[in-house]
C-alpha positions in Angstrom: 0.0 0.0 0.0 2.8 2.4 0.9 4.6 1.6 -2.4 1.5 2.4 -4.4 1.2 5.8 -2.6 4.8 6.7 -3.2 5.6 5.2 -6.6 2.2 4.7 -8.3 0.0 1.8 -9.0 2.1 0.5 -12.0 5.2 0.1 -9.8 3.3 -1.5 -6.9 1.6 -4.0 -9.2 5.0 -4.8 -10.9 6.6 -5.5 -7.5 3.6 -7.7 -6.5 3.9 -9.7 -9.8 0.8 -8.7 -11.7 -0.3 -6.0 -14.2 -1.4 -2.5 -13.3 -4.9 -3.1 -14.6 -5.2 -6.1 -12.3 -4.0 -4.0 -9.5 -6.7 -1.4 -10.3 -9.3 -4.1 -10.3 -8.2 -5.4 -6.9 -8.1 -1.9 -5.6 -11.6 -1.2 -6.8 -13.1 -4.4 -5.4 -10.9 -6.5 -3.1 -13.3 -9.5 -2.8 -12.0 -12.8 -4.3 -13.0 -13.5 -7.9 -15.7 -16.1 -7.2 -17.5 -13.7 -4.9 -17.4 -10.9 -7.5 -18.5 -13.0 -10.5 -22.2 -13.0 -11.3 -23.5 -16.3 -12.7 -24.1 -16.2 -16.4 -27.5 -17.3 -17.8 -28.1 -19.3 -20.9 -27.0 -17.6 -24.1 -29.4 -19.4 -26.4 -32.5 -21.4 -26.1 -32.3 -25.1 -25.2 -32.7 -27.0 -28.5 -34.2 -30.0 -26.7 -36.7 -28.1 -24.5 -39.6 -29.0 -26.7 -39.0 -32.7 -26.8 -37.4 -33.3 -23.4 -40.4 -34.1 -21.2 -42.5 -35.7 -23.9 -39.9 -37.9 -25.7 -36.5 -38.1 -24.1 -37.7 -38.7 -20.5 -40.1 -41.3 -21.7 -37.3 -43.1 -23.6 -35.0 -43.0 -20.6 -37.7 -44.4 -18.3 -38.3 -47.3 -20.7 -34.6 -48.1 -21.1 -32.4 -46.3 -18.5 -29.2 -47.5 -20.2 -29.6 -45.7 -23.4 -26.6 -43.7 -24.5 -26.9 -40.0 -25.6 -26.0 -40.9 -29.2 -28.8 -43.4 -29.3 -31.3 -40.8 -28.1 -30.1 -38.3 -30.7 -30.3 -40.9 -33.5 -33.9 -41.8 -32.4 -34.9 -38.2 -32.3 -33.5 -37.7 -35.8 -35.3 -40.8 -37.1 -38.6 -39.6 -35.7 
């Protein structure tokens, strides 16, 4: 902290072993990264949402050992 006051943020960050922009980010919000990060939502619609409950769940209940490739092939066939 004293080094930052006397020599500037760039020098203090260099002495600590990270960039001055990282130093500025830490200075602005000193909480650890996982506490700062906001969870990101889905970026696009789920392509299987329309058939999940009606077809995929039914197939898995009938045969629990089905592999994902088999499910996809069956959906393409239908």
